[in-house]
Residue, then its C-alpha position, 0 to 999 in steps of 0.5 A: m500498500y501507498g501513502g499520499i498526502e495533497a498538502g493545501g493551504t487549508k486543510f490536509i488529504c491523506a489517503i491510502g491507496n492500492e497498485d490499482g489506484e484505488i483510494i481505501e481509506q482516506i482523512q481531511i486535516p485542517t491546517t492550522s500549526p505545523k506541530e499541530t497538522m502534521q502529528e495527526v498526518i502521521s498519527f493516521f500513517r502509524q496505522f498502516t504498512l506502506g511501501a512510500i508515500g507522496i507528497g503533493s505541497f502548497g508552495p512555493c517549495d524546495i522540489n530538488p531532491k540535491s537541495d539542502t532544504y530538497g522537503c520544505i516549504t520557503s517563503t510561502p505566504k502561510k507564515l508559520w510554515r515558513d521554512y517548514s520541511i514536510l519530508g523531514a518530519l515524515k523521514g523521522e518516523f518513516e524509514v520508507p521512500i518519500i518523494f516529495n513534490t507541488d501540489v499542482n505538478v502531481a495533480a497534472l501528473a495524474e490528470t495526464k496518467l488517469g484523467a482529462a489529459k489521459g494519452l496524452d504527454s503534454c498537459l497545464y494544471i491550473t488550480v485557481g482557489t487559495g491561491i493561483g498555481a499551475g503545473a505542465v507536463v512535457n514530453g511525459q516529464l513534470l517541467q522543473g528548472l531551477s525551482h518549480p513554476e510559479m504561473g500564478h504571479i505572472i504579472v497581466r494588464r489590468h482592467p481599465d476599471d479594476v481599482y483593486e489593489g491585489k492580494c498578493p503580499y508579495h507582488g500585490d496586483c499579479l494573477e494569484g493577486l487580481a484573481a485566486g478566490p481571497a481576492i475575488g472575496d477582498r474586491w466583492g465582499k463575499e466568497a466566490s460561490q455566493l456570487a454565481s449570478r453575478l456577471d460582472v463578476w466573472e468576466l472580469q475573471a475571465f479577463y484576467i485568467a484569458q490573459a494567462l491562459m495566452h501566455y502559456i498557450l504562447i510559451l508552452s502550446p500544451k495538448k490539454i489545459i485543465l482549470g481545476g480549485g475550487v472558483m472553476k467550479q463555477k462553470q459560466v466562467f469558462s465561456l467567458i475565458y474561451n471568448k476572452l482568449s479568442e480575442l486576445l488571440n486574435s486568430y495569431i495560433d489557428l488550430p481548431e482546437l482554440s477556434t473550433y473546440p476550446h470547450k474540449y481543449i480547456v476544461s476542468p479535472g476528468l479526477g474533479d478534486r481527487a486529482g491532487i491526492i491521487g497525484a500524490l499515489i502515484l508518486a509514491q508508487q513512482g517512488y517505491h519502483k524505484k526503490i525496489h528497481s535500483 
């Protein structure tokens, strides 16, 4: 059996899965302090005999296995978790392979293996929720350079009527600062789920998300774009994004995926809310097989 952790900014999801990718048992733990949250995580996994553990974490974080701070969350806005080593906390308790990556990277991995991008060697998974982040699969591999991509913090053009200063503590009005869940709540005074009937809310949201997608398409040219996270459960925004993206691209890229079938190209997660935790279990499985074949 394998252990998986989807470490989110508001909650940790921990699961046990088998070789067939089935989730056997799962719990949800609030993200409070590292000490409180990790005590519950460790208690859950102590009940089982595991072959490996995979972690998909909120970030920014260090996912370079050769780094001294591999497995650490770094400059997160969640102050209690800055410079905290999730990997270190677990390695002190479990003598099994433990593999660490970002939450959006493992979600992208899961969607490529089992979800909306199954059968493709390229996809982009974007979450729009508490924050905005993205994971990319390119030529069948997760994209990683000096660090993991931080696509939620690109600078986008401001809407001429938008006077909101931005919510990001690092960049103010970057994409995350203008379009993540906390920015929506701060700007409009209500959570996204309470604003479903407000067309102006979703037109503004589409204005920013479409700009980001244009950048990603021009740079990475993914074969599928998957939009997840709590904000993207407001399905009415998808058609607005398609229209705005078409306007921005202005037929520069003349492909049927963009001109005729955007609803098949830019989609919701095939695995729904389970993409992150399934990706963490896939990561664990990969780590286990790497160990036994090394």
